[in-house]
C-alpha positions in Angstrom: 85.5 9.1 -71.1 86.7 9.5 -67.6 85.6 11.8 -64.9 88.1 14.3 -63.4 88.5 14.4 -59.7 87.3 17.8 -58.4 89.1 19.0 -55.2 90.1 16.8 -52.3 88.1 15.0 -49.7 87.0 17.1 -46.8 87.4 14.4 -44.2 89.9 11.6 -43.6 87.4 10.0 -41.2 83.9 8.7 -42.0 81.4 6.7 -40.0 80.2 3.9 -42.4 77.8 2.0 -40.2 76.2 2.1 -36.7 74.9 -0.9 -34.8 73.5 -1.4 -31.3 77.0 -2.5 -30.3 79.1 0.3 -31.8 80.1 1.9 -35.1 82.6 1.4 -37.9 85.0 4.2 -38.7 86.7 4.5 -42.1 90.2 6.0 -41.8 92.5 6.3 -44.7 91.2 3.2 -46.4 90.9 1.0 -43.3 87.9 0.3 -41.2 87.9 0.2 -37.4 85.1 -0.8 -35.1 84.4 1.5 -32.1 82.5 -0.6 -29.5 80.2 1.2 -27.1 81.4 -1.1 -24.4 84.9 0.4 -24.6 83.9 3.9 -25.7 80.8 4.7 -23.6 80.7 8.4 -24.6 79.0 7.3 -27.8 76.4 4.9 -26.4 73.5 7.5 -26.1 74.7 9.8 -28.8 72.5 10.6 -31.8 73.5 9.5 -35.3 74.3 13.1 -36.2 76.6 13.4 -33.3 78.4 10.1 -34.1 78.9 10.9 -37.8 80.2 14.4 -36.9 83.8 13.2 -36.5 86.8 15.2 -37.6 90.3 14.0 -38.1 92.5 16.8 -36.7 95.9 15.1 -37.0 97.6 11.8 -37.8 96.3 10.3 -34.5 93.6 12.7 -33.4 89.9 12.4 -33.8 87.4 14.9 -32.5 83.6 14.9 -32.1 82.8 18.6 -31.4 79.1 18.1 -30.5 80.1 15.4 -27.9 83.3 17.2 -26.8 85.2 13.8 -27.3 88.8 13.6 -28.3 90.3 10.2 -29.1 93.6 8.9 -30.2 93.3 6.5 -33.2 95.7 4.3 -31.3 93.2 3.9 -28.5 90.7 2.5 -31.0 93.3 0.1 -32.5 94.6 -1.0 -29.1 92.1 -0.2 -26.4 93.9 -2.4 -23.8 96.8 0.0 -23.9 94.5 2.9 -23.0 92.4 1.7 -20.1 89.3 3.8 -19.3 89.9 5.4 -15.9 87.3 7.5 -14.0 88.5 10.3 -11.8 85.0 10.6 -10.2 84.5 9.5 -6.6 
């Protein structure tokens, strides 16, 4: 006997683990590490805020409770997307 699949997944992005250094994000069968050093918006976030990720497009992740939008490419290749502050 086999089980039938009911419906489709509700998210193409899932946080699988959180450590003091960052978190792992599962995207379409591959896992990416999001280090707090390179993505400081998540450093003081709660677990509920970090796991509240939504994949809104092929390259668009959004954390509504943190108001953070990220390109998946920026996680894969952070050197190509340097963090720049516009503050004085």
